[in-house]
NURO-724037 format. One record per residue: x, y, z of N, C-alpha, C, O in turn; residue in three letters. Coordinates in pm, whole numbers, plus 32768, in hexadecimal, padded with zeros to 4 digits. Layout:
<nodes>
XYZXYZXYZXYZALA
...
</nodes>
This chain:
<nodes>
41B4DC57BD7F4232DC11BD21420CDB94BD0B41DCDB5FBD6FUNK
4210DB53BCAF41BEDAB6BCA94260DA44BCEA42D6DA53BCCBUNK
4232D9F7BD30429ED9B5BD8D4299D932BD354230D8FFBD0EUNK
432DD8F7BD15430BD88DBCA8434ED84EBD0043ABD86DBD4AUNK
42F0D7BCBCE2432CD748BD784350D6F9BD094330D706BC93UNK
43AED68BBD5143D1D632BD34436FD5B4BCC34394D56CBC66UNK
4313D5C4BCF04278D567BCA64263D595BC144255D553BBACUNK
4266D624BC2E4264D69EBB9F42D6D67CBB3D42D0D67EBAC2UNK
4341D65DBB8D43BDD659BB33439AD5DEBADC4381D5ECBA65UNK
4398D563BB194388D4BBBB154316D4B7BA99432BD499BA24UNK
429CD4DDBAD44250D519BA71425FD55AB9DC4211D536B983UNK
4298D58EB9CD42D4D5DBB9554316D599B8FF4305D594B885UNK
4383D54FB95A43F0D50DB93843A7D482B8C643BCD46CB84FUNK
4357D443B921431DD406B91A42BBD40FB88042B9D3C3B81FUNK
4287D464B895420BD4B0B81B4292D4A4B787428BD458B726UNK
42D2D4DFB7984369D4FBB7404385D47CB6F54377D450B683UNK
43B8D450B77143EBD381B7374367D35DB6CA4368D336B655UNK
430BD376B71742A9D325B6DA427DD345B6444266D2F3B5EBUNK
4277D3F7B63D426DD41AB59F42D3D3F8B55742B8D3D6B4E4UNK
4368D3F5B58243ABD3E2B53343D2D338B4FA43F8D313B48BUNK
43BDD2F9B5604388D279B5434330D249B4F44348D1EEB4A5UNK
429AD295B5074250D29FB4854248D2A8B403420CD268B3ACUNK
42ADD327B40342B8D36DB359432ED2D7B3424318D280B2EDUNK
43AED2D6B3A543DAD23AB35F439ED1D8B31843AFD1A2B2ABUNK
434CD1CFB37C42F0D12FB34942C8D14EB2F342E9D107B294UNK
426DD1C4B2D2420ED204B22F4283D1CBB1BE4277D171B16AUNK
42CAD1FEB1D14353D203B163435CD188B150434ED15BB0DEUNK
4378D12FB1C843D6D0A7B1AA4349D044B17B4359CFCDB160UNK
42D2D07DB1764232D035B1434228D01DB0D041FFCFBCB091UNK
426FD0C2B0A04247D0F2B00D42F2D098AFBD4307D0A1AF44UNK
4339D060B00243A8D046AF9E436ECF82AFA0437ECF33AF43UNK
433CCF69B009431ECECCB00B42B5CEDDAFA242AFCE8EAF43UNK
4253CF53AFB041DCCF05AF444200CF19AEB141FECEC4AE58UNK
4229CFB5AEA9427FCFCEAE17420ED038AE074213D072AD9AUNK
418ED06AAE704157D0BEAE42412DD12CAEA24134D110AF1AUNK
4103D1A0AE7F411BD1F9AED540A8D23AAF0840ABD28FAF61UNK
4042D20FAECD3FCAD21BAF1E3F9AD167AF4F3F96D0FDAF11UNK
3F83D187AFBB3F77D0D2B0033F06D0F7B01A3EBED094B00CUNK
3EBBD166B03E3E4CD17DB09F3E08D207B0653E4DD261B034UNK
3D77D20EB0723D70D2A1B0193DA4D31DB09D3DC7D38CB075UNK
3DA6D303B11E3DFBD382B1683E6DD3A2B12E3E99D40BB15DUNK
3EBFD369B0C83F37D376B0913F1CD3D3B0293F84D411B014UNK
3EEAD3E8B0003EC4D479AFB13E1FD448AF6F3DFCD3F4AF1CUNK
3DEED48CAFA73D44D48AAF9F3D1FD4D3AF163CAFD4B6AEECUNK
3D72D539AEC23D53D560AE283D80D4F4ADB73D45D4D0AD51UNK
3E18D4C4ADF93E4AD46EAD983DF6D3CBAD9C3E08D369AD54UNK
3DB6D3DBADEB3D60D31EAE033CFCD336ADC03CBFD2CEADA7UNK
3CC3D3A4AD8C3C50D3FAAD4F3C82D3CEACC53C42D372AC93UNK
3CF6D406AC733D15D3F0ABFF3D2AD374AC073CD8D343ABB9UNK
3D83D2FCAC4C3DB4D27EAC503CF0D220ABE53CD8D1E1AB7EUNK
3C98D262AC723C45D236AC5F3C3AD238ABCF3C47D1E1AB79UNK
3C22D29DABCD3BE7D2BCAB1C3C45D2A8AAAE3C2ED2D6AA3FUNK
3C99D274AAC33CFAD23FAA6A3CE9D1BCAA553CFBD18BA9E6UNK
3CBFD167AAD13C8DD0E2AAE33C4AD0B1AA813C4FD055AA30UNK
3BDED13FAAB23B54D126AA263B55D114A9D83B06D0C6A9A4UNK
3BCDD166A98A3BBED198A8ED3C1BD10AA8C03C0CD0D7A851UNK
3C74D0D6A91D3C87D087A8CF3C73D00BA8BA3C9DCFC5A85EUNK
3BFDCFDEA9563B91CF5DA9343B53CF58A8B53B48CEF3A870UNK
3B16D00BA8873AC5CFF8A8303B0CCFF0A7BE3AE2CFB8A759UNK
3B8BD02EA7CA3BE7D022A7453C15CF6BA6F53C26CF41A682UNK
3C1BCF23A7963C30CEBAA7723BD0CE75A72A3BEECE1BA6DBUNK
3B57CE9CA7413ACDCE50A7203AABCE82A6893A6CCE39A63DUNK
3AD6CEF9A6653ACCCF1AA5C43B10CEC7A5943AE3CE7EA53CUNK
3BA3CEBAA5C73C12CE55A59B3BC7CDF1A55E3BACCDEAA4E6UNK
3BA7CDAAA5B23B6ECD06A5C13B1FCD19A52E3B47CCF1A4C1UNK
3A9ECD64A54C3A43CD7BA4CC3A5BCD9FA42A3A1BCD92A3C2UNK
3AEFCDDCA45A3B17CDF7A3B53B4DCD63A38C3B27CD1BA330UNK
3BCBCD43A4083BD7CCAAA3A93B5ACC70A3933B61CC28A32FUNK
3AD3CC72A3CF3AC0CC08A3AE3A67CC39A32D3A4CCBE8A2D5UNK
3A47CC9BA3283A15CCE7A2B33A88CCCCA21D3A62CCC1A1A9UNK
3AC9CCCAA2333B5BCCC5A1B73B58CC24A1BE3B5ACC0BA145UNK
3B54CBADA1FD3B4DCB36A1F43AE1CAF7A1BC3ADCCA89A185UNK
3A88CB4BA1D139C9CB56A19B39DACB9EA10C3981CB6BA0C9UNK
3A11CBE8A0CB39FBCC26A0453A99CBF09FEB3AACCC189F79UNK
3AEECBA3A0253B1CCB509FF43B05CAC29FD03B3ACA739F83UNK
3AA4CABEA0223A67CA2D9FD83A08CA0B9F7239ECC9A99F2DUNK
39C7CACD9F8F397CCAAF9F1E39A0CAC99EB93957CAB49E59UNK
3A4ACB139EA13A36CB009E363A7CCAAE9DC63A8CCABC9D4DUNK
3AADCA259E4F3AA6C9C69E043A5FC99C9DC03A6AC98B9D47UNK
39F1C97D9E193975C92B9DF63922C9849D3738DAC9509CE2UNK
395ECA149D3D3934CA619CA53978CA099C703941C9A99C39UNK
3A44CA1E9C783A5CC9E19C193A54C9949BDF3A90C9949B74UNK
39FDC91C9C0A3A24C8889C05396DC8929BAC3942C84B9B51UNK
3926C9099BF83883C9089BB038C6C92E9B0638A7C9099A95UNK
3925C97F9B393944C9B49AA1398BC9589A303986C96299B6UNK
39CBC9019A7D3A08C8859A14399BC81299B8399EC7D4994EUNK
3934C8279A3B38CDC7D89A0C389BC7EB99A03898C7A79939UNK
385BC88299C8384CC8C2992A3870C8BD98D6383FC8809878UNK
38E7C90A98D5395FC91598473925C87397E538FBC85E9773UNK
3945C815986B3952C795980738D1C76797B238CAC7369741UNK
383CC798984037BFC7A897CE37BBC7FB976D3764C7E3971AUNK
3806C862975837F3C8C096D53840C84096473812C82795D8UNK
38BEC80C968D3901C7DA962538C3C76195C738D8C7389555UNK
385DC7399646382AC692962637B1C6DD95AE37A0C6AE953EUNK
3763C75C95E836D0C78395993725C7AE951436E8C79E94AAUNK
3791C7DA950D37E1C80A948B37CFC7A0942A37A8C79C93B5UNK
37FAC74694833857C6C0943C37B4C668940137A5C61E93A0UNK
375AC690945D36BEC62F943D369AC69593CD3659C64D9382UNK
369CC6F8939F3664C747935B3670C73092B3361EC74F925DUNK
36EBC6F292A63743C6D29226369AC67191D2366AC60B9204UNK
366BC6AD91613629C65B913C3633C5C190DF35E2C57790A9UNK
36A5C5C390EE36FCC51D90C936DDC4A8913736C7C4349117UNK
36E0C4D991BD36CDC47B92403673C402921835FFC41F91FBUNK
368DC3A09213361CC32D924135F3C3119275363AC31992D9UNK
355EC2CA92A0351EC2DF93103588C29A93893591C2D393F6UNK
35D2C225936F3623C21993BB366BC24A9425366AC238949FUNK
36B8C29B93C53706C33E940F36D7C36E944D3710C39594B3UNK
3645C38D94353604C41B948935B7C383951735A4C395958FUNK
35A7C32F94E435AEC2D2955A35F5C2C995FF35D1C2D39674UNK
369BC2A99595370BC2D495E73734C3679625376CC3619692UNK
371FC3EA95ED3724C42D962C36B7C43B968136E9C46896E8UNK
3625C42D969635BCC41296BC362EC3E197773640C42897DAUNK
3650C37A97613661C32997E736F2C38E97FC373BC37C985DUNK
370AC3E597A8377EC4299809375BC4A4987C3783C4C598ECUNK
36DEC4DC97FF3664C54698263651C50398B93661C54F9918UNK
3634C48698D135F1C462995B3645C46999A93626C46F9A20UNK
36C7C46B99853745C44699E5373CC4B39A52371FC4AC9AC9UNK
376CC53E99E5374EC5C299E536D5C5E79A5936F9C61A9AC3UNK
3667C5D39A4535EEC5E39AA3362DC5A79B1A3667C5F09B6AUNK
3628C54E9B25364FC4F09BB836B1C5399BDE36A5C5359C58UNK
3732C5959BBE37A9C5CF9BE13755C6449C2B3744C64E9CA5UNK
371EC6A59BB936CFC6F09BF63660C7129C743651C7789CB8UNK
361DC6959C7635E2C6709CDD3630C6419D7F35F6C6329DEAUNK
36A9C6339D67371FC6149DC93747C6C89E053737C7019E71UNK
3772C6EB9D9B379FC77A9DB5371FC7AD9DDA3747C7D99E46UNK
36D3C7C09DDA3646C81E9DE43613C8179E7B35E7C8799EB7UNK
361FC7959EB23635C75B9F3236C9C74F9FB936D5C715A025UNK
3713C7979F73379EC79F9FA7376BC7EFA023371BC84DA026UNK
37C2C7A0A0A637D7C7C7A109385DC7F8A18338C9C7C1A196UNK
3833C850A1B338CBC861A1FF38BEC89DA289388EC90DA29AUNK
38DCC867A2D038E8C838A3593842C7EEA380381FC80EA3F1UNK
37FAC7ACA34A378DC794A3383725C7EDA31E36B2C7CCA33AUNK
3734C82DA30136E8C8A4A29E36B1C8A6A2033710C8A7A1B5UNK
363CC8A7A1C83638C8B2A17D366EC953A11C3619C9ADA11DUNK
36CBC968A0E736D7C9B9A0B0367ECA25A059368ECA9EA062UNK
3614C9DF9FFB35DDC9F89FAE3564CA2A9FDA352CCA749F8AUNK
3522CA12A05534C7CA0FA0883492CA86A0E03441CA82A13DUNK
34D0CAE8A0AF34E1CB74A12E34B6CB54A1BC34E4CAFDA205UNK
3457CBA8A1D2346ACB8FA2973447CAF8A2AE346ACACAA31AUNK
3406CAA2A25533BCCA31A2553459C9B1A243344CC954A1F3UNK
34BBC9BBA27F352DC991A2623502C8EDA275351DC893A226UNK
34B3C8E0A2FA34ACC864A30F347EC7FBA29034BDC793A27BUNK
3419C81DA24933A5C80EA1EE341DC7FCA1633467C851A133UNK
340CC76EA140344AC771A08A33D8C7A5A020335FC78FA01BUNK
3440C8039FBE33F7C84F9F8B33AEC7F29F173335C7F39F03UNK
3415C79B9EC633D1C7649E6C33CAC7059E5C340AC6D39DFFUNK
3364C6A79EC33347C6159F0432F2C5E19EB0327EC5CD9ED6UNK
3323C5BB9E1232D1C5889DA532ADC4F69DE632DFC4AA9E38UNK
323AC4FC9D923216C4479D93327BC4149D5F32D6C4539D28UNK
3271C3639D7432D8C3029D0B3260C2C19CAC31FBC28D9CDDUNK
327CC2CC9C143258C2479BD43287C1B89BF432EDC1869C24UNK
321EC1919BCA3243C1049BD132E2C0AA9BA93305C0379BC1UNK
3322C1149B6833C0C0BE9B4B33DDC13D9BA133EAC1AB9B69UNK
33E3C1339BFD3441C1939C63348EC2329C4334E7C2719C7DUNK
342FC2519BB83465C2F09BB13418C3449BDB33A3C3259BF2UNK
3446C3C09BEE33E3C4469C023368C42C9BA7336BC3E19B45UNK
32F3C4779BD53261C4A99B85327AC53F9BB7324CC5779C1AUNK
32BCC5639B6D32D4C6269B71321DC6509B3431F4C6C49B39UNK
31E1C6019B103121C6689ACA30FEC65A9AF83098C61F9AD5UNK
3111C6779BB230D6C6F69C093125C7679BFD30D5C7C19C18UNK
3182C7949BE931D0C7EB9BCF3170C87F9BB33193C8F09BD6UNK
30F9C85D9B7030D9C90B9B493096C9169BB93041C96C9BA2UNK
3085C8E79C453035C9099C9B309AC9019D403079C9029DB6UNK
30F9C8FC9D0B3146C8DF9D853187C9779D9D3196C9C39D3EUNK
31A2C9929E0031DFCA439E3C3254CA309EA63240C9C59EDFUNK
32A7CA5D9ECA32E8CA4E9F1732F8CAC29F9732ABCB1E9FB0UNK
3336CAB09FB932ECCB40A034337CCB92A03833F3CB73A03CUNK
331ECC28A0353359CCADA02D339FCCFBA06D33E2CD5FA053UNK
3386CCBFA0C733CECCD2A188348CCD20A14534C0CD10A0D6UNK
34B3CD57A1993509CD9FA1813551CD80A1ED351CCD95A25AUNK
35F7CD3BA1EB3622CD29A28D366ECD67A28136BFCD5AA225UNK
3676CDF2A30436D5CE60A331374ACE60A3953734CE5BA40EUNK
3796CE63A3773805CE5AA3AC383DCEC6A3EC385DCF21A3A0UNK
3853CED8A468385FCF73A4D038F6CF5AA4C6391FCEFFA50DUNK
3964CFA8A46939D7CFBAA4383A42D038A4863ABCD049A482UNK
39A7D0A0A4E639E9D111A5133963D158A54138EED147A521UNK
39A9D1B4A59F3960D1F3A5DF38EFD233A584390BD282A529UNK
3859D207A5A6380AD20BA54E37D7D21CA4B9377CD251A47BUNK
3877D1AFA49D387ED185A42B383ED0DCA3D83876D06FA3E3UNK
37D8D0F4A39A379ED077A3B137A6D039A3073764D076A2B3UNK
37FCCFBCA2D93810CF9CA24C37CECF27A21C37F9CEB9A23EUNK
374BCF33A1BA3752CEA7A1A93797CE55A14137B6CE87A0D5UNK
37B2CDD4A16137FDCD6AA11637DFCD15A0EC3835CCBEA0DCUNK
3759CCFDA0C236E4CC7DA08B36E5CC86A03E3708CCECA003UNK
36B7CC08A0043685CC539F003617CBBF9F743628CB6B9FCDUNK
35AFCBFC9F1A3528CB909EF0355ECB499E8935C4CB619E49UNK
350BCAEA9E7E3507CA849E0134B8CAE49D6834E2CAE09CF5UNK
344FCB299D953433CB7A9D313493CBF09CC23493CC079C49UNK
34E1CC2A9D40356DCC739D1F35A9CBFA9C9C35B0CC149C24UNK
35CBCB829CD9362FCB239C833615CAF19C29364ACAF09BBAUNK
359CCAAF9C603545CA6E9B9534C4CA589BAF3489C9ED9BA4UNK
348ACAE09BDD3438CB3C9B8C33B9CAFB9BBF33B5CA819BCDUNK
3326CB699BE732ACCB1E9C0F3270CAAD9BC732BBCA829B70UNK
322ACA889BCD31E3CA079BAD31B6CA0B9B1D31DAC9C49ABFUNK
313BCA979B213115CA9E9AA03177CADC9A143147CAE499A4UNK
3206CB069A35322CCB679A06327DCAF8996A3298CA84998BUNK
3290CB11990A3284CACA9873332ACAC5988F3369CA8A9838UNK
3367CAF298E8340DCB2098EB3457CAA2996334CACA7E997BUNK
33A0CA6E99AA3412CA249A24345CC9BD99F63427C97F9999UNK
34CAC9969A1D34F9C91F9A3C34C7C8A999EE34E3C882997DUNK
345EC86E9A65342DC8079A563399C80399C5336CC7AA997DUNK
3380C88299D532F7C89099593353C88498D23329C84F986BUNK
33B9C8B198DE340EC88098483452C806985C3491C7D697FFUNK
344DC7CA98D3349FC73E98A4344FC6BD987A347AC6569847UNK
33A1C6ED98A73339C6A0989C32EFC6B497FF32A3C66497C9UNK
3318C72597CF32C4C75197373325C71C97023300C6B096D3UNK
33A7C73396EB3437C6E596D53412C65896B93406C62D9647UNK
3401C613972333FDC5AC9730338FC56196D033A2C4F2969EUNK
3303C5BC96BE32ADC5A3966232C2C57195E932B9C50295B5UNK
32EBC60595B9330BC606953B3392C5B7950C339AC5B09492UNK
340AC574955C345AC51F95343409C48B95193436C43394D0UNK
3392C484955E3357C3DE957532EFC41994DA32B1C3BE94A3UNK
32E6C46894B63277C46D944B32CDC4B293A8329DC4E09340UNK
3343C49F93D03393C4F9935B337CC551934D339CC57F92DFUNK
333FC59D939F3313C6469365338DC686936533C3C6AB93CDUNK
33C2C69792EB3456C70B92C63434C78692FE347AC7BF9351UNK
33C8C7B292D03399C84B92EB3391C876938F33BBC8DF93BFUNK
335AC81A93CC3327C7E7945533BFC7E7948C33CCC85494C3UNK
3420C7AC9494346DC79E94A634E7C83094A7353CC84F94FBUNK
34C5C86A9432352FC8E693F93503C96C9458354CC9CC9471UNK
3458C951948D3434C9E894C53462C9C3955B345ACA309595UNK
3471C9A1957D34CCC97896333525C9B096243547C9E9968CUNK
359EC9CE95893604C9F395BE362DCA5C95F13691CA739635UNK
359ACAD295AE358CCB8795F43576CB5696A93583CBA1970AUNK
355FCAF896AA3523CAF49762355ECAD997903557CAFF9805UNK
35C3CA8E97733623CA51978436A7CADD97B736F0CAEC9819UNK
3692CB1E974F36F7CB73976736CECBFC97BD3720CC4F97E4UNK
3645CC0097D235FBCC479827360FCC0398B33621CC5F9903UNK
3612CBB298DD363DCB5B994D36D3CB8A995636EACBE299A9UNK
372ACB61991837C5CB54993537C7CC13994C380BCC1D99B2UNK
37A9CC85992B37C1CCD699013772CD5099A5378BCDC599C2UNK
3713CCEB99E7370CCCEB9A95374ACCCF9AD73776CD199B2FUNK
376ECC319AC337FBCBF19B2D383DCC4B9B2D3839CCA29B85UNK
38B0CC4D9A9D392CCCF99A9338BACD4D9ADE3890CD1D9B47UNK
388DCDB59AB73880CDED9B623860CE249BC43864CE909BFEUNK
3830CD949BCE381DCD809C6B3895CD619C9A38BBCDAE9CF2UNK
38E0CD079C7B3976CCE69C8D39BECD7E9CC339E7CDB09D2BUNK
39B0CD9D9C3B39F2CE549C3739CCCEA79CE73A0BCED79D46UNK
395FCE949CC73902CEE09D8A3957CE9B9DD639BBCED29E05UNK
3942CE359DE8399ECDD19E4B3A27CE099E593A54CE419EBCUNK
3A4FCDFA9E0B3B12CE449E0C3AE4CEE09E363B2CCF069E92UNK
3AA7CF1F9E1C3A9FCF879E543A62CF879EEC3A80CFF29F20UNK
3A1ECF3C9F3E3A02CF4C9F9A3A97CF0C9FF03AD1CF51A043UNK
3AC1CE889FCC3B10CE62A0043B97CEE19FF53BDACED9A05CUNK
3BBECF2E9FB23C09CF9F9FBF3BEECFFFA0293C40D03EA06BUNK
3B84CFFFA02F3B32D083A06F3B82D01EA11C3BC9D05AA16EUNK
3B67CFB6A1253B53CF47A1B73C04CF82A1BB3C4FCFB4A20EUNK
3C06CF70A1813CCCCF27A1A63D15CFC5A1CB3D7CCFCEA20DUNK
3CC3D047A18E3D01D0B3A1993CD5D0E8A22F3D27D131A267UNK
3C4CD0C4A27B3C29D080A2F33C71D053A34C3C82D077A3C0UNK
3CB7CFCFA2EF3D0ECF94A3843DA5CFDFA37C3E03CFC6A3C8UNK
3DA5D029A3293E34D082A3203E40D0B3A39F3E8AD094A3FDUNK
3DBAD130A38B3D9DD18FA3DA3D61D148A4613D3ED190A4BFUNK
3D57D0DFA4673D33D093A4F93DBAD07CA5773DD2D07EA5EFUNK
3E03D060A4D53EA2D015A5143ED5D0B7A5613EF6D0BDA5D8UNK
3ED3D155A4E53F23D16EA5393ED2D1D5A5CE3F12D211A624UNK
3E4FD1CCA5C53DFFD1E5A5F43E2AD19DA69D3E59D1DFA6FAUNK
3E12D12AA6A13E5ED0CFA7133EE9D0E1A7453F17D0CAA7B5UNK
3F30D11DA6BF3FE6D135A6FC3FD4D1B4A75B4009D1B2A7CAUNK
3F87D228A72E3F80D28EA7623F41D2B1A8003F70D2F7A859UNK
3EC9D265A7FC3E9FD229A8943EE7D1D5A8EC3EE8D1E6A966UNK
3F33D163A8A53FA5D12BA9024012D170A94E4050D157A9B5UNK
4012D1ECA8D84092D243A901405ED2A2A95D40BAD2A6A9AFUNK
4023D2D7A9793FC7D33AA9E03FA3D2F6AA3A3FB0D336AAA2UNK
3F69D265AA543F42D22EAACF3FB2D20EAB053FB5D216AB80UNK
4024D1E4AAC440B0D1DFAAEB40E4D24CAB3A4104D241ABB0UNK
40F0D2DFAAD94120D34EAB0140C8D35EABC540F7D387AC2FUNK
4045D328ABA13FCDD36FAC284011D302ACC54011D327AD3AUNK
404BD263AC85401BD22DACE740BFD1DCAD0440D9D1C9AD7BUNK
4103D1BEACC1418DD191ACCA41CBD1C2ACFA41AED23AACFEUNK
4259D197AD49427DD1E0ADC8432CD1D6AD58434FD186AD01UNK
436ED24EAD9443F1D259AD5C446AD23CADA844A4D27CADFFUNK
447DD1E2AD7D44B2D174ADF04558D1C3ADEB4595D1B9AE55UNK
459ED20AAD804625D26BADCC45F2D2DCAE0D4648D31CAE4AUNK
456AD30EAE124546D367AE5A4532D33FAEE5456CD36EAF47UNK
44CBD2D2AEE344E0D292AF724549D25AAFB0454FD261B02AUNK
45A8D219AF6A4609D1D8AFA14672D263B01146A9D25AB07FUNK
4666D2C3AFC146B6D311B0214663D35DB07E4693D387B0E7UNK
45F7D36EB0624596D3C8B0AF4596D353B122458BD37DB195UNK
45A1D2B9B10F4585D27BB196461FD291B1CB4625D2BDB23DUNK
4689D27EB1934712D2B2B1B34700D32AB2454722D318B2B9UNK
46CBD389B21246EDD407B261467DD405B2D7468FD44CB339UNK
4619D3BDB2CE45A0D3A2B31E45DDD339B38145A7D32CB3EFUNK
464CD2EDB35F4684D28DB3C046EED2C3B4124706D2A3B487UNK
4734D326B3C1479AD36FB4224718D3BFB45E46D2D365B48EUNK
46CAD450B476467ED448B4C34664D3E7B5514684D3F1B5C8UNK
4631D3A3B51845EDD34DB57C463FD329B5FD4629D325B676UNK
46A4D310B5AC472ED2E6B6094769D328B67D477ED310B6F4UNK
4781D3A0B6144790D43FB66A4750D470B6A7477BD4C0B6FBUNK
46C6D455B6984649D483B722464FD40BB79A462ED41CB80FUNK
4680D394B76246B5D31EB802472DD369B8394747D386B8AEUNK
477FD387B7B44815D394B83B47D9D41DB87147E0D419B8ECUNK
47ACD47CB8504772D503B8784746D4D4B918478DD4DEB97CUNK
46AED499B90E4673D485B95246A3D44BB9E44678D472BA51UNK
46FCD3EEB9D0472DD391BA0B4776D416BA9E4767D417BB19UNK
47C9D47ABA354816D4E9BA8347C9D509BAD447E8D50FBB4BUNK
4720D533BA9446DBD57EBAF746A8D554BB6A46B3D58ABBD8UNK
4665D4DEBB4A4638D4BEBBB1466DD440BC244621D404BC6FUNK
4708D42ABC1B4785D3F2BC45475DD43BBD104747D3F1BD70UNK
4761D4C7BD144774D4EDBDA746F1D4F7BDB74692D514BD6FUNK
4704D4D5BE3A466CD4A6BE84468FD4C9BEFD46FDD500BF09UNK
4620D4ADBF9C462BD4F3BFE7467ED481C06546BBD4B9C0C0UNK
467DD433C06346EDD3CFC0984790D408C05647E3D435C0A5UNK
47A1D403BFFC4855D478BFD44875D4BEC03D48D4D4B1C08AUNK
47FED528C03C4844D5A3C089483FD576C131486BD5B7C190UNK
4807D50AC133480CD4C9C1E24889D46CC20A48ABD43FC277UNK
48BFD461C18B4921D43DC1BF49BDD489C2454A1AD440C266UNK
</nodes>
């Protein structure tokens, strides 16, 4: 038969008191931090899910930033294309006006002056930058795509446009898991290849020459080419709009995913205050009861019996 000693009773009492104190301390720690997972041992399985949710939230946050950057780029491209369309439309109006055979040479010279200003404006547009990057030079965004030399009078000399090429590389934005979306336009997409008859700078060069010579047939022949370039610009804007719509859909999806992941993370990590307060009170009562019972158990000693 096992002999129960006072040391054994004291040890068991201290063990139980420590266990109750530890449980109460854990509950109070959760109340203080607002988290039910403060160390891996609190819930080994839960911590695995928690780390997974955190990783997915971090990836989702980066995708969201990429989407915001992509939308900024696309919006800027659309603005630039709108400006380009306005210039080309004005160029068409001047061409129609100049093609009237009754115009004297002085009127043609005046129109040529405005056409020259439109060329200067188009070159400024073609070298547009966003956040320090040239938007129409593909992956070579650090180099000016339409770096024309200047004439003695300070205007641009676009005679070399036939040999000019812009970089055709695509700038892809990662907007989702395994989803890469090209968001840039190249100069050739908008203004045409250097050798194309409807390249906007070729059109302006030919138009200017015909205006200088008073060649009404040459002036009229540029109308179809201007219309062809305008059609290309409109088509490009439509494609840009389609990309923008898709990016906005991705933005909404990422927002919903972020909400879902945050909710799952909260359920895994966050403490339930109402439950913890009740639990803490119960554990406090148990601990106090243990102290009270223990004081009665260990109170008798050998001295008490020698009285």
